[in-house]
C-alpha positions, 0 to 999 in steps of 0.5 A, spaced: 500 500 500 502 506 497 500 513 500 500 519 496 504 525 498 502 532 495 508 536 494 508 543 498 507 547 491 501 544 490 497 545 496 494 552 496 492 557 502 487 562 502 489 569 502 485 574 504 484 580 500 488 586 502 485 592 505 484 599 501 490 603 501 489 610 505 489 616 500 496 619 502 499 612 500 497 614 493 500 621 493 507 623 490 512 625 496 512 632 494 504 632 494 504 629 501 509 634 503 505 640 500 498 637 503 502 636 510 504 643 510 498 646 508 494 643 513 499 645 519 499 652 516 491 652 517 491 649 524 496 654 526 492 660 523 485 657 526 488 656 533 493 662 534 488 667 536 485 662 541 492 660 544 494 668 544 488 669 548 489 663 553 496 666 554 494 673 556 489 670 561 494 666 564 499 672 564 493 677 567 494 682 561 488 682 558 485 689 558 477 689 560 473 693 556 471 700 559 464 699 556 463 692 559 466 695 566 461 701 566 455 696 564 457 691 570 457 697 575 450 699 572 447 692 573 450 692 580 447 698 582 440 696 579 441 689 583 442 693 590 436 698 588 432 691 587 434 688 593 432 694 597 425 695 594 424 687 595 425 689 603 420 694 602 415 690 598 416 684 604 414 689 609 408 692 605 406 684 604 406 683 612 402 690 613 397 688 608 396 681 612 396 684 618 390 689 616 387 683 613 387 679 619 384 685 623 378 686 618 377 679 618 376 679 626 372 685 626 367 682 621 367 675 625 366 679 632 360 683 628 357 677 626 357 674 633 351 676 638 353 680 644 
């Protein structure tokens, strides 16, 4: 009895298909360099004002806007005035409640027979 052995070249393996290449793999080196530089330049132009503002804030050099400061002071004055009026309104509410209770007592006493 003879066993049949197949040579290694006749045996086939299943090979998975290759994944698609990323877009930059198909670009020529000069195009890749120019695209990278353009991307970095755009990134710097977009983030530079934000980085400057953060740096000024950290250093404490940011100059407050005078119009904004005057508006804040005006709002603080209005809040103080409203708090004062709120206290006066609360006092008037208490007086009104007291007066209503007195009137209710007088009405009840007028209804009761003496």
